[in-house]
C-alpha positions as CSV (number, residue, x, y, z in Angstrom):
1,M,-36.9,0.9,-26.8
2,A,-35.9,-2.1,-24.7
3,Y,-32.5,-2.3,-26.6
4,R,-31.9,1.4,-25.9
5,L,-32.7,1.0,-22.2
6,A,-30.4,-2.0,-22.0
7,L,-27.6,0.0,-23.7
8,L,-28.2,2.9,-21.4
9,S,-28.1,0.8,-18.3
10,S,-24.9,-1.0,-19.4
11,M,-23.3,2.4,-20.1
12,M,-24.3,3.5,-16.6
13,L,-22.8,0.4,-15.2
14,L,-19.6,1.1,-17.1
15,A,-19.5,4.6,-15.7
16,V,-19.9,3.3,-12.1
17,A,-17.2,0.7,-12.8
18,A,-14.8,3.3,-14.1
19,N,-14.9,5.0,-10.7
20,A,-14.9,1.8,-8.7
21,G,-12.0,1.5,-6.4
22,G,-9.9,-1.3,-5.1
23,I,-8.7,-2.5,-1.7
24,A,-5.1,-2.7,-0.6
25,I,-4.2,-4.8,2.4
26,Y,-1.1,-5.2,4.6
27,W,0.1,-8.7,5.2
28,G,3.0,-10.2,7.1
29,Q,2.9,-9.0,10.7
30,N,0.8,-11.8,12.3
31,G,1.1,-15.5,11.8
32,G,-2.6,-15.9,12.5
33,E,-3.7,-14.1,9.4
34,G,-3.5,-17.0,7.0
35,T,-1.1,-17.5,4.1
36,L,-0.4,-15.1,1.4
37,A,-2.0,-17.4,-1.1
38,E,-5.2,-17.6,1.1
39,T,-5.1,-13.8,1.3
40,C,-5.2,-13.4,-2.4
41,S,-7.8,-16.1,-2.8
42,T,-10.4,-14.1,-0.9
43,G,-11.1,-12.0,-4.0
44,N,-11.2,-8.9,-1.8
45,Y,-7.9,-7.3,-2.5
46,D,-6.2,-5.7,-5.5
47,F,-2.9,-4.9,-3.7
48,V,-1.1,-6.9,-1.0
49,N,1.8,-5.1,0.8
50,L,4.3,-7.5,2.3
51,A,5.3,-5.9,5.6
52,F,8.2,-5.2,6.4
53,L,11.7,-4.8,5.2
54,A,12.4,-3.1,8.5
55,T,16.2,-2.9,8.4
56,F,18.2,-1.2,5.7
57,G,20.4,1.8,4.8
58,N,23.3,3.4,6.6
59,G,25.5,0.3,5.9
60,Q,23.2,-2.1,7.8
61,P,22.6,-5.6,6.4
62,P,19.0,-5.4,5.1
63,M,16.6,-7.7,6.9
64,I,13.0,-8.6,6.2
65,N,10.6,-9.3,9.1
66,L,7.4,-11.2,8.3
67,A,6.6,-12.0,11.9
68,G,5.2,-15.4,12.5
69,H,5.2,-16.4,8.8
70,C,8.8,-17.5,8.1
71,D,12.3,-17.2,9.4
72,P,14.5,-15.1,7.1
73,Y,17.6,-16.1,9.0
74,S,17.3,-19.7,7.8
75,N,16.1,-18.7,4.3
76,G,12.6,-19.8,5.3
77,C,10.8,-17.0,3.4
78,T,11.9,-18.2,-0.1
79,N,8.9,-20.5,0.1
80,L,6.7,-17.5,-0.5
81,T,7.7,-17.5,-4.2
82,T,4.8,-19.8,-5.1
83,D,2.3,-17.7,-3.1
84,I,3.5,-14.5,-4.7
85,K,3.1,-15.9,-8.2
86,S,-0.4,-17.2,-7.4
87,C,-1.4,-13.7,-6.3
88,Q,0.1,-12.1,-9.4
89,A,-1.7,-14.7,-11.6
90,K,-5.0,-13.3,-10.2
91,G,-4.0,-9.8,-11.3
92,I,-3.1,-8.7,-7.7
93,K,0.0,-6.5,-7.3
94,V,2.3,-7.6,-4.6
95,M,4.5,-4.9,-3.1
96,L,7.4,-5.0,-0.6
97,T,6.8,-2.5,2.2
98,I,10.0,-0.9,3.5
99,G,10.1,0.9,6.8
100,G,7.3,0.5,9.4
101,A,6.7,2.0,12.8
102,A,9.4,0.0,14.6
103,G,12.2,-0.5,12.0
104,S,15.9,0.4,12.0
105,Y,16.3,2.3,8.7
106,Y,18.1,5.4,7.7
107,L,19.4,7.0,4.5
108,T,22.6,9.0,4.9
109,S,23.1,10.3,1.4
110,A,22.0,10.0,-2.3
111,A,24.7,7.3,-2.6
112,D,23.2,5.4,0.2
113,A,19.8,5.6,-1.4
114,K,21.3,4.3,-4.7
115,Q,22.8,1.4,-2.8
116,V,19.4,0.5,-1.2
117,A,17.7,0.8,-4.6
118,T,20.3,-1.6,-6.1
119,Y,19.7,-4.0,-3.3
120,L,15.9,-3.9,-3.7
121,W,16.2,-4.4,-7.5
122,N,18.5,-7.4,-7.2
123,N,16.8,-9.1,-4.3
124,F,13.1,-8.4,-4.7
125,L,12.5,-7.0,-8.2
126,G,13.8,-7.9,-11.6
127,G,17.5,-8.1,-10.8
128,Q,19.7,-11.1,-9.9
129,S,21.1,-12.1,-6.5
130,S,22.0,-15.4,-4.8
131,T,20.3,-14.2,-1.6
132,R,16.8,-13.3,-2.7
133,P,14.8,-13.4,0.7
134,L,11.5,-14.3,-1.0
135,G,13.0,-16.5,-3.7
136,E,12.8,-16.0,-7.4
137,A,9.4,-14.3,-7.6
138,V,9.6,-10.8,-9.0
139,L,7.5,-8.3,-6.9
140,D,5.5,-5.5,-8.6
141,G,7.2,-2.7,-6.7
142,I,8.1,-1.0,-3.4
143,D,5.8,0.5,-0.9
144,F,7.2,3.3,1.3
145,D,5.9,3.2,4.9
146,I,8.4,5.6,6.3
147,E,7.6,6.6,9.9
148,G,11.1,7.3,11.3
149,G,14.8,7.5,10.5
150,T,15.4,10.5,8.4
151,T,13.4,13.0,6.3
152,Q,16.2,13.1,3.7
153,H,16.9,11.1,0.5
154,W,13.6,9.3,0.1
155,D,13.1,11.2,-3.2
156,D,16.5,9.9,-4.3
157,L,15.4,6.4,-3.5
158,A,12.2,6.8,-5.5
159,R,14.2,8.2,-8.5
160,Y,16.7,5.3,-8.5
161,L,13.9,2.7,-8.2
162,S,11.9,4.3,-11.0
163,E,14.9,4.1,-13.3
164,Y,14.6,0.3,-13.2
165,S,11.2,0.5,-14.9
166,S,13.0,0.9,-18.2
167,Q,14.3,-2.7,-17.9
168,G,11.2,-4.5,-19.1
169,K,8.8,-4.6,-16.2
170,K,7.4,-1.5,-14.5
171,V,8.5,-0.9,-10.9
172,Y,5.4,0.4,-9.1
173,L,6.0,2.9,-6.3
174,T,3.4,3.2,-3.5
175,A,3.5,5.0,-0.2
176,A,1.6,5.2,3.1
177,P,2.0,8.7,4.5
178,Q,0.2,10.1,7.5
179,C,-2.8,12.3,6.8
180,P,-1.4,15.6,8.2
181,F,-0.1,17.4,5.1
182,P,2.7,17.3,4.0
183,D,4.0,14.0,5.4
184,A,6.9,14.7,7.7
185,Y,9.2,12.0,6.3
186,I,8.3,11.5,2.6
187,G,6.5,14.8,1.7
188,T,9.4,15.7,-0.6
189,A,9.5,12.3,-2.3
190,L,5.8,12.4,-3.0
191,K,6.2,15.6,-4.8
192,T,8.4,13.9,-7.4
193,G,5.3,12.5,-9.2
194,L,7.0,9.1,-9.3
195,F,4.4,7.4,-7.0
196,D,1.6,5.4,-8.6
197,Y,-0.6,4.8,-5.6
198,V,-0.6,6.6,-2.3
199,W,-2.6,5.2,0.6
200,V,-2.9,7.9,3.2
201,Q,-3.1,6.8,6.8
202,F,-6.3,8.5,8.0
203,Y,-5.9,6.9,11.5
204,N,-3.8,7.6,14.6
205,N,-4.0,11.2,13.4
206,P,-7.0,12.9,15.1
207,P,-6.6,16.3,13.3
208,C,-7.5,14.8,9.9
209,Q,-9.3,11.5,10.5
210,Y,-13.0,10.8,10.8
211,S,-14.4,11.1,14.3
212,G,-18.2,11.3,13.9
213,G,-17.9,14.2,11.5
214,I,-16.5,14.2,8.0
215,N,-15.2,17.7,7.6
216,S,-11.6,17.2,8.8
217,L,-11.1,14.1,6.7
218,E,-12.7,15.6,3.6
219,D,-10.5,18.7,3.9
220,A,-7.4,16.6,4.2
221,W,-8.5,14.3,1.3
222,K,-9.0,17.4,-1.0
223,Q,-5.5,18.6,-0.1
224,W,-3.9,15.2,-0.8
225,T,-5.7,14.8,-4.1
226,A,-5.0,18.4,-5.2
227,E,-1.3,18.6,-4.3
228,I,0.2,15.1,-4.7
229,P,0.9,14.1,-8.4
230,A,0.0,10.4,-8.0
231,T,-2.1,8.2,-10.2
232,K,-4.5,7.3,-7.4
233,I,-5.0,8.2,-3.8
234,F,-6.4,5.7,-1.3
235,L,-8.2,6.2,2.0
236,G,-6.1,4.3,4.6
237,L,-8.1,2.9,7.5
238,P,-7.8,0.4,10.3
239,A,-9.7,-2.8,9.5
240,S,-11.1,-3.0,13.1
241,P,-11.2,-0.8,16.2
242,A,-8.3,-2.9,17.7
243,A,-6.1,-2.3,14.6
244,A,-5.2,1.3,15.5
245,G,-5.4,3.7,18.4
246,S,-8.0,5.9,16.7
247,G,-9.5,6.5,13.3
248,Y,-11.7,3.4,12.8
249,I,-14.8,4.2,10.7
250,P,-17.8,1.9,11.2
251,V,-19.0,0.2,8.0
252,G,-22.3,2.1,7.9
253,D,-20.6,5.5,8.3
254,L,-18.0,4.7,5.6
255,T,-20.5,3.6,3.0
256,S,-23.2,6.2,3.7
257,Q,-21.0,9.3,4.5
258,V,-17.3,9.0,3.8
259,L,-17.1,7.2,0.5
260,P,-19.8,9.2,-1.2
261,A,-17.9,12.4,-0.2
262,I,-14.5,11.3,-1.7
263,K,-15.4,9.0,-4.6
264,G,-16.1,12.0,-6.9
265,S,-12.4,12.7,-7.1
266,A,-10.7,11.7,-10.3
267,K,-7.8,10.5,-8.2
268,Y,-9.9,8.3,-5.9
269,G,-8.3,4.8,-5.9
270,G,-10.1,2.9,-3.1
271,V,-9.4,1.9,0.4
272,M,-6.2,0.6,2.2
273,L,-6.6,-1.5,5.3
274,W,-4.3,-2.3,8.1
275,D,-4.1,-5.2,8.2
276,K,-5.1,-8.7,7.1
277,Y,-5.2,-10.1,10.6
278,Y,-7.7,-7.5,11.8
279,D,-9.6,-7.8,8.6
280,D,-10.1,-11.5,9.3
281,Q,-11.5,-10.6,12.7
282,S,-13.9,-8.0,11.5
283,G,-14.8,-9.0,8.0
284,Y,-14.4,-5.3,7.1
285,S,-13.2,-5.7,3.5
286,S,-16.1,-8.1,2.7
287,S,-18.5,-5.6,4.1
288,I,-17.3,-2.6,2.2
289,K,-16.1,-4.2,-1.1
290,S,-19.2,-3.6,-3.1
291,H,-19.2,0.1,-2.0
292,V,-15.5,0.9,-2.6
């Protein structure tokens, strides 16, 4: 009897673990948030998005901006190679985020998208280049945080990037669309089914974010999980009230109301937080990790 009870409880634990989610964090926009290696050593995160490659496309020389961490103009960001490898050795996927809210990026054509994909492959992924901004480390994929520029050709970029997956190591594609459906910029790209993880920004978007009641958020969540062919969908949140204009969910509300309402979805992947600096201030990821 004791054996059967032990077996049953271990099976229940496995069932819970099967639907356990992970936490994705953005890193790179505040020098006060600690190093990348320290970020991965917390044990709180499964994905780290390096933000941002903010300039690319339309013939512009691509430029990474990791504000406060390193100077790309003097090749200072190549030192991140060791940190990236230490994160990956812990099983954490490290992505390069392209775009951002204040970048200078634009795709003019499918050919332009192909050129950008080639650049990303050679400089951040498995290709070869003498000008790799982060050094020799091979990132796990590309994260699309497209909040401006153009609504065209992001699907082309996703296709060209995914084609590189055949060359030995999978190129993961992730995205951070806004919660109003469909996303104004990458709605078409997300329909390709090429994206592995989609962390939807349920903040700075009052019509679909949490604001004391869960209905709007839950409706939007159901639409995203029903209509976007991704492996997993994540709930994107600010890590503290100061991290966004609106949409912060207090820990108690998240764990008692919001997560129980969305974790039943087969596509539930976890929670994305903006960003590491604010998470340090609030301790949010530590507070929610056992519930995610």
